[in-house]
Structure formats: C-alpha cells, structure tokens
PDB file as gemmi writes it, atoms N, CA and C in Angstrom:
CRYST1    1.000    1.000    1.000  90.00  90.00  90.00 P 1                      
ATOM      1  N   MET A   1       6.008   9.297  13.853  1.00  0.00           N  
ATOM      2  CA  MET A   1       6.707   9.159  15.093  1.00  0.00           C  
ATOM      3  C   MET A   1       5.698   8.950  16.202  1.00  0.00           C  
ATOM      4  N   SER A   2       6.036   8.045  17.081  1.00  0.00           N  
ATOM      5  CA  SER A   2       5.119   7.739  18.164  1.00  0.00           C  
ATOM      6  C   SER A   2       5.900   7.267  19.376  1.00  0.00           C  
ATOM      7  N   ILE A   3       5.559   7.825  20.510  1.00  0.00           N  
ATOM      8  CA  ILE A   3       6.136   7.372  21.771  1.00  0.00           C  
ATOM      9  C   ILE A   3       5.126   6.426  22.403  1.00  0.00           C  
ATOM     10  N   ARG A   4       5.589   5.252  22.755  1.00  0.00           N  
ATOM     11  CA  ARG A   4       4.682   4.274  23.363  1.00  0.00           C  
ATOM     12  C   ARG A   4       4.111   4.820  24.670  1.00  0.00           C  
ATOM     13  N   PRO A   5       2.832   4.562  24.915  1.00  0.00           N  
ATOM     14  CA  PRO A   5       2.195   5.056  26.148  1.00  0.00           C  
ATOM     15  C   PRO A   5       2.905   4.579  27.422  1.00  0.00           C  
ATOM     16  N   GLU A   6       3.458   3.368  27.390  1.00  0.00           N  
ATOM     17  CA  GLU A   6       4.168   2.841  28.559  1.00  0.00           C  
ATOM     18  C   GLU A   6       5.398   3.681  28.870  1.00  0.00           C  
ATOM     19  N   LEU A   7       6.083   4.142  27.829  1.00  0.00           N  
ATOM     20  CA  LEU A   7       7.270   4.981  28.021  1.00  0.00           C  
ATOM     21  C   LEU A   7       6.861   6.349  28.540  1.00  0.00           C  
ATOM     22  N   LEU A   8       5.822   6.912  27.973  1.00  0.00           N  
ATOM     23  CA  LEU A   8       5.362   8.235  28.385  1.00  0.00           C  
ATOM     24  C   LEU A   8       4.948   8.237  29.861  1.00  0.00           C  
ATOM     25  N   GLU A   9       4.402   7.130  30.334  1.00  0.00           N  
ATOM     26  CA  GLU A   9       3.977   7.035  31.735  1.00  0.00           C  
ATOM     27  C   GLU A   9       5.146   7.132  32.710  1.00  0.00           C  
ATOM     28  N   ILE A  10       6.318   6.660  32.320  1.00  0.00           N  
ATOM     29  CA  ILE A  10       7.465   6.672  33.237  1.00  0.00           C  
ATOM     30  C   ILE A  10       8.376   7.879  33.031  1.00  0.00           C  
ATOM     31  N   LEU A  11       8.175   8.636  31.966  1.00  0.00           N  
ATOM     32  CA  LEU A  11       8.985   9.831  31.750  1.00  0.00           C  
ATOM     33  C   LEU A  11       8.548  10.941  32.688  1.00  0.00           C  
ATOM     34  N   ALA A  12       9.519  11.727  33.126  1.00  0.00           N  
ATOM     35  CA  ALA A  12       9.243  12.886  33.964  1.00  0.00           C  
ATOM     36  C   ALA A  12      10.169  14.012  33.531  1.00  0.00           C  
ATOM     37  N   CYS A  13       9.743  15.211  33.763  1.00  0.00           N  
ATOM     38  CA  CYS A  13      10.573  16.367  33.450  1.00  0.00           C  
ATOM     39  C   CYS A  13      11.833  16.297  34.313  1.00  0.00           C  
ATOM     40  N   PRO A  14      13.013  16.396  33.726  1.00  0.00           N  
ATOM     41  CA  PRO A  14      14.235  16.317  34.526  1.00  0.00           C  
ATOM     42  C   PRO A  14      14.443  17.543  35.422  1.00  0.00           C  
ATOM     43  N   GLN A  15      13.761  18.629  35.123  1.00  0.00           N  
ATOM     44  CA  GLN A  15      13.926  19.833  35.944  1.00  0.00           C  
ATOM     45  C   GLN A  15      13.029  19.810  37.184  1.00  0.00           C  
ATOM     46  N   CYS A  16      11.721  19.551  36.998  1.00  0.00           N  
ATOM     47  CA  CYS A  16      10.788  19.607  38.133  1.00  0.00           C  
ATOM     48  C   CYS A  16      10.307  18.221  38.585  1.00  0.00           C  
ATOM     49  N   LYS A  17      10.646  17.200  37.830  1.00  0.00           N  
ATOM     50  CA  LYS A  17      10.230  15.809  38.106  1.00  0.00           C  
ATOM     51  C   LYS A  17       8.734  15.601  37.940  1.00  0.00           C  
ATOM     52  N   GLY A  18       8.059  16.536  37.274  1.00  0.00           N  
ATOM     53  CA  GLY A  18       6.626  16.458  37.052  1.00  0.00           C  
ATOM     54  C   GLY A  18       6.273  15.686  35.795  1.00  0.00           C  
ATOM     55  N   PRO A  19       4.980  15.510  35.547  1.00  0.00           N  
ATOM     56  CA  PRO A  19       4.522  14.773  34.365  1.00  0.00           C  
ATOM     57  C   PRO A  19       4.779  15.551  33.083  1.00  0.00           C  
ATOM     58  N   VAL A  20       4.891  14.813  31.998  1.00  0.00           N  
ATOM     59  CA  VAL A  20       5.099  15.401  30.673  1.00  0.00           C  
ATOM     60  C   VAL A  20       4.065  14.829  29.710  1.00  0.00           C  
ATOM     61  N   ARG A  21       3.913  15.495  28.594  1.00  0.00           N  
ATOM     62  CA  ARG A  21       3.008  15.006  27.551  1.00  0.00           C  
ATOM     63  C   ARG A  21       3.749  15.038  26.221  1.00  0.00           C  
ATOM     64  N   CYS A  22       3.274  14.241  25.304  1.00  0.00           N  
ATOM     65  CA  CYS A  22       3.912  14.128  24.000  1.00  0.00           C  
ATOM     66  C   CYS A  22       3.164  14.971  22.974  1.00  0.00           C  
ATOM     67  N   GLU A  23       3.919  15.660  22.135  1.00  0.00           N  
ATOM     68  CA  GLU A  23       3.383  16.368  20.972  1.00  0.00           C  
ATOM     69  C   GLU A  23       4.061  15.777  19.734  1.00  0.00           C  
ATOM     70  N   PRO A  24       3.535  14.652  19.234  1.00  0.00           N  
ATOM     71  CA  PRO A  24       4.200  13.984  18.106  1.00  0.00           C  
ATOM     72  C   PRO A  24       4.265  14.842  16.852  1.00  0.00           C  
ATOM     73  N   GLU A  25       3.275  15.713  16.648  1.00  0.00           N  
ATOM     74  CA  GLU A  25       3.278  16.557  15.453  1.00  0.00           C  
ATOM     75  C   GLU A  25       4.428  17.564  15.474  1.00  0.00           C  
ATOM     76  N   ASN A  26       4.927  17.889  16.673  1.00  0.00           N  
ATOM     77  CA  ASN A  26       6.047  18.814  16.822  1.00  0.00           C  
ATOM     78  C   ASN A  26       7.341  18.102  17.224  1.00  0.00           C  
ATOM     79  N   ALA A  27       7.293  16.789  17.309  1.00  0.00           N  
ATOM     80  CA  ALA A  27       8.448  15.961  17.680  1.00  0.00           C  
ATOM     81  C   ALA A  27       9.073  16.439  18.983  1.00  0.00           C  
ATOM     82  N   ARG A  28       8.214  16.520  20.017  1.00  0.00           N  
ATOM     83  CA  ARG A  28       8.731  16.960  21.309  1.00  0.00           C  
ATOM     84  C   ARG A  28       7.894  16.429  22.461  1.00  0.00           C  
ATOM     85  N   ILE A  29       8.532  16.423  23.632  1.00  0.00           N  
ATOM     86  CA  ILE A  29       7.901  16.097  24.896  1.00  0.00           C  
ATOM     87  C   ILE A  29       7.808  17.419  25.663  1.00  0.00           C  
ATOM     88  N   VAL A  30       6.651  17.707  26.223  1.00  0.00           N  
ATOM     89  CA  VAL A  30       6.411  19.008  26.840  1.00  0.00           C  
ATOM     90  C   VAL A  30       6.125  18.877  28.328  1.00  0.00           C  
ATOM     91  N   CYS A  31       6.744  19.770  29.112  1.00  0.00           N  
ATOM     92  CA  CYS A  31       6.416  19.932  30.520  1.00  0.00           C  
ATOM     93  C   CYS A  31       5.659  21.254  30.638  1.00  0.00           C  
ATOM     94  N   ASP A  32       4.392  21.178  31.006  1.00  0.00           N  
ATOM     95  CA  ASP A  32       3.571  22.384  31.120  1.00  0.00           C  
ATOM     96  C   ASP A  32       3.912  23.202  32.360  1.00  0.00           C  
ATOM     97  N   VAL A  33       4.479  22.589  33.374  1.00  0.00           N  
ATOM     98  CA  VAL A  33       4.845  23.305  34.594  1.00  0.00           C  
ATOM     99  C   VAL A  33       6.062  24.193  34.348  1.00  0.00           C  
ATOM    100  N   CYS A  34       7.106  23.622  33.753  1.00  0.00           N  
ATOM    101  CA  CYS A  34       8.344  24.366  33.500  1.00  0.00           C  
ATOM    102  C   CYS A  34       8.305  25.155  32.191  1.00  0.00           C  
ATOM    103  N   LYS A  35       7.305  24.861  31.365  1.00  0.00           N  
ATOM    104  CA  LYS A  35       7.203  25.491  30.034  1.00  0.00           C  
ATOM    105  C   LYS A  35       8.444  25.168  29.195  1.00  0.00           C  
ATOM    106  N   LEU A  36       8.832  23.878  29.228  1.00  0.00           N  
ATOM    107  CA  LEU A  36       9.970  23.399  28.449  1.00  0.00           C  
ATOM    108  C   LEU A  36       9.515  22.322  27.478  1.00  0.00           C  
ATOM    109  N   ALA A  37      10.174  22.298  26.315  1.00  0.00           N  
ATOM    110  CA  ALA A  37       9.914  21.275  25.305  1.00  0.00           C  
ATOM    111  C   ALA A  37      11.214  20.526  25.034  1.00  0.00           C  
ATOM    112  N   TYR A  38      11.154  19.228  25.218  1.00  0.00           N  
ATOM    113  CA  TYR A  38      12.312  18.365  24.992  1.00  0.00           C  
ATOM    114  C   TYR A  38      12.165  17.708  23.621  1.00  0.00           C  
ATOM    115  N   PRO A  39      13.218  17.745  22.799  1.00  0.00           N  
ATOM    116  CA  PRO A  39      13.097  17.200  21.444  1.00  0.00           C  
ATOM    117  C   PRO A  39      13.034  15.673  21.423  1.00  0.00           C  
ATOM    118  N   ILE A  40      12.423  15.171  20.375  1.00  0.00           N  
ATOM    119  CA  ILE A  40      12.439  13.736  20.087  1.00  0.00           C  
ATOM    120  C   ILE A  40      13.252  13.584  18.808  1.00  0.00           C  
ATOM    121  N   ARG A  41      14.356  12.866  18.899  1.00  0.00           N  
ATOM    122  CA  ARG A  41      15.237  12.653  17.748  1.00  0.00           C  
ATOM    123  C   ARG A  41      15.354  11.164  17.470  1.00  0.00           C  
ATOM    124  N   ASP A  42      15.087  10.797  16.242  1.00  0.00           N  
ATOM    125  CA  ASP A  42      15.140   9.379  15.846  1.00  0.00           C  
ATOM    126  C   ASP A  42      14.286   8.518  16.767  1.00  0.00           C  
ATOM    127  N   ASP A  43      13.084   9.023  17.105  1.00  0.00           N  
ATOM    128  CA  ASP A  43      12.123   8.340  17.976  1.00  0.00           C  
ATOM    129  C   ASP A  43      12.602   8.164  19.412  1.00  0.00           C  
ATOM    130  N   ILE A  44      13.615   8.940  19.822  1.00  0.00           N  
ATOM    131  CA  ILE A  44      14.142   8.868  21.182  1.00  0.00           C  
ATOM    132  C   ILE A  44      13.990  10.234  21.845  1.00  0.00           C  
ATOM    133  N   PRO A  45      13.279  10.305  22.964  1.00  0.00           N  
ATOM    134  CA  PRO A  45      13.160  11.575  23.672  1.00  0.00           C  
ATOM    135  C   PRO A  45      14.510  11.986  24.284  1.00  0.00           C  
ATOM    136  N   VAL A  46      14.903  13.208  24.038  1.00  0.00           N  
ATOM    137  CA  VAL A  46      16.151  13.742  24.595  1.00  0.00           C  
ATOM    138  C   VAL A  46      15.767  14.559  25.830  1.00  0.00           C  
ATOM    139  N   MET A  47      15.784  13.904  26.986  1.00  0.00           N  
ATOM    140  CA  MET A  47      15.296  14.506  28.221  1.00  0.00           C  
ATOM    141  C   MET A  47      16.436  15.156  29.000  1.00  0.00           C  
ATOM    142  N   LEU A  48      17.069  16.142  28.375  1.00  0.00           N  
ATOM    143  CA  LEU A  48      18.152  16.890  28.994  1.00  0.00           C  
ATOM    144  C   LEU A  48      17.742  18.357  29.065  1.00  0.00           C  
ATOM    145  N   VAL A  49      17.867  18.971  30.224  1.00  0.00           N  
ATOM    146  CA  VAL A  49      17.470  20.370  30.382  1.00  0.00           C  
ATOM    147  C   VAL A  49      18.246  21.261  29.409  1.00  0.00           C  
ATOM    148  N   ASP A  50      19.513  20.958  29.185  1.00  0.00           N  
ATOM    149  CA  ASP A  50      20.328  21.759  28.262  1.00  0.00           C  
ATOM    150  C   ASP A  50      19.840  21.687  26.820  1.00  0.00           C  
ATOM    151  N   GLU A  51      19.110  20.642  26.468  1.00  0.00           N  
ATOM    152  CA  GLU A  51      18.586  20.474  25.113  1.00  0.00           C  
ATOM    153  C   GLU A  51      17.158  21.011  24.948  1.00  0.00           C  
ATOM    154  N   ALA A  52      16.525  21.360  26.056  1.00  0.00           N  
ATOM    155  CA  ALA A  52      15.132  21.803  26.030  1.00  0.00           C  
ATOM    156  C   ALA A  52      15.007  23.223  25.475  1.00  0.00           C  
ATOM    157  N   GLN A  53      13.852  23.481  24.882  1.00  0.00           N  
ATOM    158  CA  GLN A  53      13.529  24.835  24.421  1.00  0.00           C  
ATOM    159  C   GLN A  53      12.428  25.379  25.307  1.00  0.00           C  
ATOM    160  N   THR A  54      12.518  26.663  25.612  1.00  0.00           N  
ATOM    161  CA  THR A  54      11.479  27.318  26.396  1.00  0.00           C  
ATOM    162  C   THR A  54      10.273  27.581  25.517  1.00  0.00           C  
ATOM    163  N   LEU A  55       9.104  27.252  26.032  1.00  0.00           N  
ATOM    164  CA  LEU A  55       7.863  27.487  25.293  1.00  0.00           C  
ATOM    165  C   LEU A  55       7.442  28.933  25.473  1.00  0.00           C  
ATOM    166  N   SER A  56       6.976  29.530  24.411  1.00  0.00           N  
ATOM    167  CA  SER A  56       6.423  30.868  24.537  1.00  0.00           C  
ATOM    168  C   SER A  56       4.974  30.748  24.998  1.00  0.00           C  
ATOM    169  N   ASN A  57       4.499  31.758  25.701  1.00  0.00           N  
ATOM    170  CA  ASN A  57       3.139  31.818  26.292  1.00  0.00           C  
ATOM    171  C   ASN A  57       3.213  31.616  27.746  1.00  0.00           C  
TER     172      ASN A  57                                                      
END                                                                             
C-alpha cells in the first residue's frame, strides 16, 4: 500500500487542519498534533474524525 506523495501533500487533518504523515506499515494517516490515526482502506485514506483512532502516548 502506498499513498502518492502528491496526495499526502494536500491532505490535512480534518480536526485541526494541520499536516499529516503516512504510516503505510500500519495502513493509516497520522496527525501528530491531535494524536489521531485515520485508517487507509483499499488504498483510500478515510479522513473522517469519527473513523479516527486515538494514538496512545
């Protein structure tokens, strides 16, 4: 699974509107500010706050 760099550049956290990073090994997009992880399903990022998981730490 891979998110194209061009797509990652335009994605933003829907909660804080900040930058996100991809964790392909965990199939998720992560916002370090909000400590939320958005799932990637069928190579499509699901950027919905209701679908996000809170990161521990």
